[in-house]
N, C-alpha and C positions, 0 to 999 in steps of 0.2 A: 112040885115047883121046878125041878130039874128037867122034867119031861117037857113041860110047856116051853122052857127056855131053849131046849134042843129043837123043838118044832119051829120056833120062831127063827132061829139061825138058818135052818134048812130052807125055809120059805124065802128068806132074804137073799140067800145064795142063788136060788132059782130065778128070782127077779132080776138080779144083776146079770146073770147069764143071758136072760131074754132081752135085756136092754142093750147088750153089747158093751157094757161099762166095766167089765172085769178089770181089776187093777193090773197094769203092766201089759195089756194087750190093746194095740191101737185099733180104732174102728176101720173097717174095710172101706175103700173109696167107692163113691157111687158108681153104679154101672152105667155104660154108655153104649148106644147103638152104633156109633161110628167105628169103622174098622181101624185097626192100629196103623200108624204111619209107616210107610215102607222105607227101608234104609237104602234101597237101590236108587241110582240116579234117574232123573226124569228123562223120558224119551223125547221131549220137546227141546229144541236147541235154545241155547241162550241167545238173545237178540244180538246179532253180529252184523258187521258191515265190512266190505273190502276196503283196504287202505293202500296208500302209496300207489295209486293207479297212474300210469304214465303212458303217453303216446309220443312216439318219435317218428321221424321221416327222414329221407335222404337229404343231405345238405344241398345237393344239386339235382334237380329233377331232369331226367332224360326224356327225349321224345319217344323212346322205346317203351311201349306199354308193359312189357314184361318186367320193367324195373319200377313200376308204380306200386307203392305200398305204404301202409302205415303199420308200425309195430306197437302192440299194446303189451304192457306188463303190469303186474300187481302182486300184492302179498296175500297169503292165505289168511282167512279170518281166524281170530283167536279161539283156543279151546274153550268149551268142549265140542264146538261145531267141527265136524269132519266132512269135508267137501267130497262129493262123489264126482261132480262135473260142474262146469260153468256155462252159463247162457249169456251171449253177447248180443246186444242190440246196437244198431247204428241209425241215428236220426229217427228213433222210435220204431224201427222195423227189425225183425229178427235177422241177424247176420250169421250166427253159429249157435247151435243148441246143445252140443255135446263136446265141449272143449275140456281136455285133460291137461293139467299143468297150469302154470301161471304166466304163460306167454302166448300171444296169438298174432299172426301176421295177416292183416287185411289186404289181400292181393287184388281186391276189387276197387280200392281207393283210386280216385282220379286227381290230377293236378288242378290247382286253382279252385278247390272246393272246401266247404266248411262241414265238419263232421262232429257229432256229439255221440260219444260211446257210453253205454251202460253195461256193467258186468255184474252178474249175480251168481253166487255160489249156491249149489243145490246138494243136499245130503242124500243118503240112500233111501230115506223115507219120503223124500220130496219136499222137505222143509227148505226154505230159501233165506238167504241173508238179505240185508238191506243192500241196495245197489251201490257200487262204486262207479263214479262218473268222471269223464275227462273230455275236453273239447280240443280240437285242433283245426287249423286252417292250412291246407297244403300249399306248397310253393308251385310255381309254374316253370316249365322249360323255356328257354329263350325263344323269342318270336322267330328268329332265323331258322330254328329247327322245325317249325310247323310245316306240315305238308299242304300244298295246294291241291286239294283232292275233292271231287264231288261236283255238285251242281250249285250255282250261285245266281241269284237274281241281280241283274246289273242294270242300273239306270244311266242313260246317256244325257248329257247336257252339252249343246253346241256352244263352243267358245269362239269359233272362227269359221267363216265360210266364204268361198270365192266363186264367181261365175254362176251363182245360183240365186234365183229370185226368192226362194223360201226354203225352210228346212224344219224338220221335226226336233223336238227337245223334250226331255223328261220321260221318253218312252222306255219300257223295260224290255230286256232281252234275257235269255237264259244261256249262261255260259256253263260248259262242262269241262272240268280239268281232270286229266288222268296222269298221275306221276309215272315217270319212266324208270322208276327204281322200286325195289320191294319195300323199303322203309326209309324214313327220314325225308328231308327236303331235297329236291333235285329238279331237273328239267321236267316240263309237263307238256302233254298234248292238249290243245285247245280246240274245241268245236263249239259252234253257236247254233242254237235252234233256228231252223228254217234257212240256214246258210250252208251252201254246199262246201264240202272240203273241210280240212282241218290243218293245223300247223303246230309246230313245236315252239314253245317259249323257253328260251335258255335262262337258267337261273344264274344270277351274279349277286352275291351277298344276300340281301333280302328281296331283291327285285327280279322281275321276269320280263323278258323282251322277245318279240318275234314278229313275223310278217305273214299275213294270210292273203292269198290271191283268190278272190271269189267275189261274185256280185253281192252288193249289199243294198244301199239306198239310192245311189245315183242312177238316173235313167238316161238313156240315149236321147238324141234329138227326136226320135220317133216313139219314145215312151217305153222302149224295151230295156232289158238288163244289159249291162256292159261289164267287161272285165275291170276289176277294181283291185287296188292295193290297200290293205288294212295293216297299219303298223301299230303294235301294242307296246305299252310300257305299264307294268302293273306293280304296285307296292303294297304288300300286306300291312294291315294296321292292327289287327287283333287276332288272337288264336284261342282255342279251347278244346277240351276233349270231345270227340265225336266219333261214334262207332269204333271205339277202342283205339283211336289215333289222336295225336296232337295235330289239329288241323287249323288252317287259316279260316277265320270266321268272318272277317271283314277286310276289304281292300279298297284302294283307290288307284286311279291311273289315268292314262290318256290313250286315245286312239285317233290316228290320222287316216282319213279316207280320201283317196284320189282316184280319178278315172279319166281316161281320154279315149276318144273314138274318132275315127277318120271322118272329116267333114263336119265336126261338131266341136264345141268349146270344151275345155278341160274343167272338170269339177273338182272341188276340194272342200272337205269338211274336217274340222278338228273338234274332238269331243273330250269332255272330262267324264270319267267313269267312276261310279261308286257301286260296290258289290257287297252283298251279304249272303251267307250260306243259306241254301234252301232247306237244309236238314240232312 
């Protein structure tokens, strides 16, 4: 009887061991094929965006293009994102692709223009922040500082005529102005396409005046050209950036044309002028 009881106890112990239910020993957790979670930080940046993006400009814009600029500034994105460099776009086009630091001067900005800037931080692995954006509309220099420079398409409208049976009106001519100084507004040389000679228009305030002695439209009694006097008064109306300068883009004015020749009547024409830059 004691032998049978011992065998039964032994068998019961083996069964308990096989089922993992031994008293005081917890069952092992089920196995998993997934690798253990890493305790090191992720290489992907936390979604970030630039903040406190500002754009500033000079309080008074000068006609000197060397002083045209917009200054951008911003704050670094929050940790853990570490910026390697910044990429800046202006109006959807790349302006600078490798900016170090949190300040940038746009020396290609022009007066009287609207700009939309976008700034993105890039880390060493190429990850990018959300863009920080800012918009600005730049001021303009005074009209009196604009240079009368380049070619202008000018329309003539006759306002007065004497000793003439008929005259043309609304026809275009091409005026070319050349400043007589290196920068800013000043006296200019004026030449007219298909008209011989040139003259200097003196600047006073925002106006230009001068006289050109050359044949123009009046003809002699025999149909030939005659010596004429052309008196100009020109007043700029608008200006804008052009070819890196602050230039007059539109003007109005007057021109008086007179001529006399021996044995023939005196001719006189007065014109209203309107001109726009050709580019």
